[in-house]
GUSE-875075 format. One record per residue (C-alpha): x, y, z; residue number from 1. Coordinates in nm, 3 decimals. Example, Ala and Ser with C-alpha at 12.3 -4.5 7.8 and 13.67 -1.06 7.14 Angstrom:
<sites>
u:1.230&v:-0.450&w:0.780&pos:1 $
u:1.367&v:-0.106&w:0.714&pos:2 $
</sites>
This chain:
<sites>
u:22.286&v:-0.130&w:21.713&pos:1 $
u:22.032&v:-0.022&w:21.985&pos:2 $
u:22.055&v:-0.176&w:22.316&pos:3 $
u:21.746&v:-0.407&w:22.409&pos:4 $
u:21.506&v:-0.275&w:22.670&pos:5 $
u:21.406&v:-0.488&w:22.966&pos:6 $
u:21.145&v:-0.406&w:23.215&pos:7 $
u:21.270&v:-0.284&w:23.545&pos:8 $
u:21.124&v:-0.591&w:23.736&pos:9 $
u:21.300&v:-0.859&w:23.517&pos:10 $
u:21.613&v:-0.658&w:23.556&pos:11 $
u:21.584&v:-0.647&w:23.952&pos:12 $
u:21.513&v:-1.014&w:23.941&pos:13 $
u:21.819&v:-1.079&w:23.685&pos:14 $
u:22.027&v:-0.862&w:23.962&pos:15 $
u:21.931&v:-1.148&w:24.232&pos:16 $
u:21.760&v:-0.894&w:24.469&pos:17 $
u:21.426&v:-1.092&w:24.474&pos:18 $
u:21.178&v:-1.272&w:24.219&pos:19 $
u:20.977&v:-1.083&w:23.945&pos:20 $
u:20.658&v:-1.065&w:24.095&pos:21 $
u:20.808&v:-0.938&w:24.435&pos:22 $
u:20.985&v:-0.667&w:24.235&pos:23 $
u:20.674&v:-0.546&w:24.094&pos:24 $
u:20.552&v:-0.520&w:24.469&pos:25 $
u:20.857&v:-0.282&w:24.519&pos:26 $
u:20.784&v:-0.093&w:24.227&pos:27 $
u:20.427&v:-0.038&w:24.364&pos:28 $
u:20.568&v:0.048&w:24.699&pos:29 $
u:20.782&v:0.342&w:24.560&pos:30 $
u:21.098&v:0.146&w:24.643&pos:31 $
u:21.267&v:0.162&w:24.305&pos:32 $
u:21.422&v:0.469&w:24.113&pos:33 $
u:21.517&v:0.476&w:23.750&pos:34 $
u:21.810&v:0.750&w:23.717&pos:35 $
u:21.652&v:0.908&w:24.034&pos:36 $
u:21.314&v:0.901&w:23.918&pos:37 $
u:21.037&v:0.663&w:24.080&pos:38 $
u:20.954&v:0.359&w:23.864&pos:39 $
u:20.619&v:0.278&w:23.766&pos:40 $
u:20.524&v:-0.059&w:23.640&pos:41 $
u:20.567&v:-0.110&w:23.270&pos:42 $
u:20.899&v:0.116&w:23.301&pos:43 $
u:21.195&v:-0.034&w:23.084&pos:44 $
u:21.602&v:0.010&w:23.134&pos:45 $
u:21.864&v:-0.066&w:22.922&pos:46 $
u:22.070&v:-0.252&w:23.183&pos:47 $
u:22.383&v:-0.059&w:23.087&pos:48 $
u:22.381&v:0.305&w:23.133&pos:49 $
u:22.074&v:0.356&w:23.349&pos:50 $
u:22.112&v:0.373&w:23.730&pos:51 $
u:21.879&v:0.157&w:23.888&pos:52 $
u:21.813&v:0.196&w:24.274&pos:53 $
u:21.626&v:-0.036&w:24.521&pos:54 $
u:21.580&v:0.117&w:24.884&pos:55 $
u:21.837&v:0.373&w:24.753&pos:56 $
u:22.106&v:0.122&w:24.688&pos:57 $
u:22.231&v:0.051&w:24.319&pos:58 $
u:22.160&v:-0.270&w:24.194&pos:59 $
u:22.395&v:-0.444&w:23.917&pos:60 $
u:22.314&v:-0.775&w:23.730&pos:61 $
u:22.484&v:-1.110&w:23.861&pos:62 $
u:22.710&v:-1.240&w:23.608&pos:63 $
u:22.775&v:-1.577&w:23.757&pos:64 $
u:22.582&v:-1.873&w:23.612&pos:65 $
u:22.243&v:-1.969&w:23.703&pos:66 $
u:22.197&v:-2.194&w:24.014&pos:67 $
u:21.872&v:-2.315&w:24.112&pos:68 $
u:21.892&v:-2.580&w:24.453&pos:69 $
u:21.628&v:-2.786&w:24.597&pos:70 $
u:21.591&v:-2.738&w:24.963&pos:71 $
u:21.408&v:-2.975&w:25.224&pos:72 $
u:21.299&v:-2.670&w:25.427&pos:73 $
u:21.230&v:-2.806&w:25.793&pos:74 $
u:20.992&v:-2.681&w:26.018&pos:75 $
u:21.063&v:-2.370&w:26.204&pos:76 $
u:21.239&v:-2.207&w:25.927&pos:77 $
u:21.092&v:-1.921&w:25.772&pos:78 $
u:21.109&v:-1.869&w:25.395&pos:79 $
u:21.302&v:-1.534&w:25.350&pos:80 $
u:21.686&v:-1.475&w:25.308&pos:81 $
u:21.683&v:-1.284&w:25.613&pos:82 $
u:21.449&v:-1.196&w:25.906&pos:83 $
u:21.450&v:-0.860&w:26.144&pos:84 $
u:21.307&v:-1.060&w:26.420&pos:85 $
u:21.608&v:-1.290&w:26.428&pos:86 $
u:21.411&v:-1.604&w:26.329&pos:87 $
u:21.598&v:-1.911&w:26.164&pos:88 $
u:21.541&v:-1.839&w:25.779&pos:89 $
u:21.623&v:-2.069&w:25.492&pos:90 $
u:21.922&v:-1.857&w:25.384&pos:91 $
u:22.117&v:-2.016&w:25.722&pos:92 $
u:22.067&v:-2.344&w:25.539&pos:93 $
u:22.277&v:-2.278&w:25.229&pos:94 $
u:22.514&v:-2.000&w:25.377&pos:95 $
u:22.803&v:-2.217&w:25.248&pos:96 $
u:22.731&v:-2.140&w:24.890&pos:97 $
u:22.811&v:-1.777&w:24.898&pos:98 $
u:22.583&v:-1.658&w:24.669&pos:99 $
u:22.238&v:-1.482&w:24.643&pos:100 $
u:21.970&v:-1.701&w:24.586&pos:101 $
u:21.625&v:-1.630&w:24.684&pos:102 $
u:21.326&v:-1.878&w:24.738&pos:103 $
u:21.049&v:-1.964&w:24.454&pos:104 $
u:20.709&v:-1.931&w:24.620&pos:105 $
u:20.724&v:-2.003&w:24.997&pos:106 $
u:20.632&v:-2.242&w:25.259&pos:107 $
u:20.500&v:-2.105&w:25.611&pos:108 $
u:20.712&v:-2.153&w:25.925&pos:109 $
u:20.518&v:-2.438&w:26.043&pos:110 $
u:20.536&v:-2.642&w:25.727&pos:111 $
u:20.838&v:-2.823&w:25.564&pos:112 $
u:20.956&v:-3.001&w:25.253&pos:113 $
u:21.029&v:-2.888&w:24.871&pos:114 $
u:21.131&v:-2.534&w:24.851&pos:115 $
u:21.350&v:-2.384&w:24.529&pos:116 $
u:21.620&v:-2.136&w:24.565&pos:117 $
u:21.746&v:-1.948&w:24.261&pos:118 $
u:21.893&v:-1.665&w:24.064&pos:119 $
u:21.700&v:-1.751&w:23.749&pos:120 $
u:21.447&v:-1.478&w:23.769&pos:121 $
u:21.298&v:-1.594&w:23.438&pos:122 $
u:21.264&v:-1.964&w:23.613&pos:123 $
u:21.122&v:-1.811&w:23.931&pos:124 $
u:20.883&v:-1.603&w:23.759&pos:125 $
u:20.744&v:-1.906&w:23.499&pos:126 $
u:20.705&v:-2.107&w:23.846&pos:127 $
u:20.520&v:-1.845&w:24.063&pos:128 $
u:20.297&v:-1.690&w:23.768&pos:129 $
u:19.947&v:-1.780&w:23.839&pos:130 $
u:19.847&v:-1.836&w:23.492&pos:131 $
u:20.112&v:-2.111&w:23.455&pos:132 $
u:19.886&v:-2.324&w:23.701&pos:133 $
u:20.209&v:-2.538&w:23.825&pos:134 $
u:20.091&v:-2.815&w:24.049&pos:135 $
u:20.242&v:-2.843&w:24.391&pos:136 $
u:20.153&v:-3.176&w:24.617&pos:137 $
u:20.149&v:-3.197&w:25.003&pos:138 $
u:20.141&v:-3.486&w:25.224&pos:139 $
u:19.887&v:-3.364&w:25.476&pos:140 $
u:19.819&v:-3.492&w:25.839&pos:141 $
u:19.527&v:-3.405&w:26.020&pos:142 $
u:19.358&v:-3.482&w:26.333&pos:143 $
u:18.998&v:-3.675&w:26.300&pos:144 $
u:18.866&v:-3.870&w:25.997&pos:145 $
u:18.824&v:-3.698&w:25.658&pos:146 $
u:18.472&v:-3.767&w:25.486&pos:147 $
u:18.298&v:-3.773&w:25.173&pos:148 $
u:18.193&v:-3.414&w:25.226&pos:149 $
u:18.503&v:-3.280&w:25.317&pos:150 $
u:18.665&v:-3.453&w:24.960&pos:151 $
u:18.377&v:-3.291&w:24.752&pos:152 $
u:18.459&v:-2.953&w:24.928&pos:153 $
u:18.785&v:-2.955&w:24.830&pos:154 $
u:18.728&v:-3.063&w:24.492&pos:155 $
u:18.461&v:-2.808&w:24.440&pos:156 $
u:18.653&v:-2.503&w:24.603&pos:157 $
u:18.617&v:-2.368&w:24.962&pos:158 $
u:18.547&v:-2.026&w:25.083&pos:159 $
u:18.781&v:-1.877&w:25.298&pos:160 $
u:18.601&v:-1.622&w:25.485&pos:161 $
u:18.880&v:-1.415&w:25.653&pos:162 $
u:19.041&v:-1.352&w:25.298&pos:163 $
u:18.694&v:-1.373&w:25.112&pos:164 $
u:18.778&v:-1.580&w:24.836&pos:165 $
u:18.721&v:-1.968&w:24.703&pos:166 $
u:19.021&v:-2.166&w:24.629&pos:167 $
u:19.029&v:-2.327&w:24.304&pos:168 $
u:18.945&v:-2.711&w:24.263&pos:169 $
u:19.216&v:-2.922&w:24.420&pos:170 $
u:19.308&v:-3.291&w:24.411&pos:171 $
u:19.292&v:-3.530&w:24.705&pos:172 $
u:19.395&v:-3.882&w:24.776&pos:173 $
u:19.380&v:-4.070&w:25.099&pos:174 $
u:19.658&v:-4.238&w:25.180&pos:175 $
u:19.568&v:-4.363&w:25.574&pos:176 $
u:19.252&v:-4.310&w:25.732&pos:177 $
u:19.182&v:-4.354&w:26.103&pos:178 $
u:18.925&v:-4.233&w:26.362&pos:179 $
u:19.180&v:-4.016&w:26.521&pos:180 $
u:19.388&v:-3.914&w:26.208&pos:181 $
u:19.379&v:-3.893&w:25.852&pos:182 $
u:19.689&v:-3.885&w:25.616&pos:183 $
u:19.636&v:-3.783&w:25.214&pos:184 $
u:19.803&v:-3.598&w:24.922&pos:185 $
u:19.652&v:-3.255&w:24.819&pos:186 $
u:19.754&v:-3.117&w:24.506&pos:187 $
u:19.696&v:-2.734&w:24.453&pos:188 $
u:19.733&v:-2.523&w:24.135&pos:189 $
u:19.747&v:-2.219&w:24.298&pos:190 $
u:19.989&v:-2.076&w:24.590&pos:191 $
u:19.803&v:-1.866&w:24.820&pos:192 $
u:19.917&v:-1.785&w:25.151&pos:193 $
u:19.856&v:-2.053&w:25.413&pos:194 $
u:19.587&v:-2.199&w:25.187&pos:195 $
u:19.591&v:-2.537&w:25.300&pos:196 $
u:19.565&v:-2.477&w:25.661&pos:197 $
u:19.313&v:-2.214&w:25.578&pos:198 $
u:19.101&v:-2.488&w:25.403&pos:199 $
u:19.125&v:-2.754&w:25.688&pos:200 $
u:19.048&v:-2.487&w:25.921&pos:201 $
u:18.752&v:-2.441&w:25.739&pos:202 $
u:18.649&v:-2.788&w:25.722&pos:203 $
u:18.695&v:-2.802&w:26.119&pos:204 $
u:19.023&v:-3.035&w:26.056&pos:205 $
u:19.326&v:-2.965&w:26.285&pos:206 $
u:19.670&v:-2.989&w:26.043&pos:207 $
u:19.905&v:-3.184&w:26.253&pos:208 $
u:20.200&v:-3.210&w:25.984&pos:209 $
u:20.219&v:-3.065&w:25.652&pos:210 $
u:20.484&v:-3.151&w:25.411&pos:211 $
u:20.546&v:-3.032&w:25.029&pos:212 $
u:20.645&v:-3.358&w:24.853&pos:213 $
u:20.642&v:-3.260&w:24.457&pos:214 $
u:20.669&v:-2.947&w:24.214&pos:215 $
u:20.485&v:-3.071&w:23.916&pos:216 $
u:20.684&v:-3.409&w:23.853&pos:217 $
u:20.956&v:-3.304&w:24.046&pos:218 $
u:21.002&v:-3.474&w:24.380&pos:219 $
u:21.183&v:-3.411&w:24.707&pos:220 $
u:21.313&v:-3.756&w:24.688&pos:221 $
u:21.576&v:-3.893&w:24.949&pos:222 $
u:21.642&v:-3.546&w:25.064&pos:223 $
u:21.635&v:-3.512&w:25.481&pos:224 $
u:21.505&v:-3.199&w:25.657&pos:225 $
u:21.789&v:-2.928&w:25.592&pos:226 $
u:21.943&v:-3.110&w:25.301&pos:227 $
u:21.962&v:-2.948&w:24.951&pos:228 $
u:22.127&v:-3.007&w:24.616&pos:229 $
u:22.134&v:-2.845&w:24.280&pos:230 $
u:21.909&v:-2.934&w:24.025&pos:231 $
u:22.024&v:-3.097&w:23.687&pos:232 $
u:22.027&v:-2.934&w:23.365&pos:233 $
u:21.741&v:-3.202&w:23.272&pos:234 $
u:21.540&v:-3.078&w:23.546&pos:235 $
u:21.574&v:-2.748&w:23.501&pos:236 $
u:21.476&v:-2.797&w:23.146&pos:237 $
u:21.186&v:-2.977&w:23.246&pos:238 $
u:21.050&v:-2.699&w:23.475&pos:239 $
u:21.114&v:-2.427&w:23.166&pos:240 $
u:20.903&v:-2.668&w:22.964&pos:241 $
u:20.601&v:-2.666&w:23.218&pos:242 $
</sites>
């Protein structure tokens, strides 16, 4: 019986090194080898006899059961499993689990809320791939008032000059509006770096607080900052169904 070949980036994700998309970046940077030769996107491995190295280190698949955690990431933590600058990272919050998990997407250091961590490479790939349009809902507090022009701009897309792209149409729901501050829900269907902060900056709005409340219909619920829990099988099946 012929051994089934899998793409190198999936194999790296299955080994718990990083997500599949991050693995593609490692390959493009020339940091992955297969049996001693540099890997290119599209290369495959049998996952058994082949020797795959990342940064010179041989990697092997994780044999333990797949685990996905929901973490309430506090402000002040970076969304990495280690940090060369010595900053607090989300790995510190789940250290007692003693397993290699990696973040699904990211939240910037000054933001808080729902963050998934998993060793399920297929699930991470599904939730982060742009074509799947997985909605993420944030509770945003800004300084000042949000007017109709602001709302229309969010719904139509905002041109971010420093990155030279236009955001996709987003959904906005005003929760509280005062002269000195506005609270609203913002639902995005893409996940570009610091996108909400850049949108607000372009509109002349200062972000005071930013919290991710939902991933699709999956809610942060009653978790408090720094707390986490394992997703149920029903929740994982729901995420796979998106």
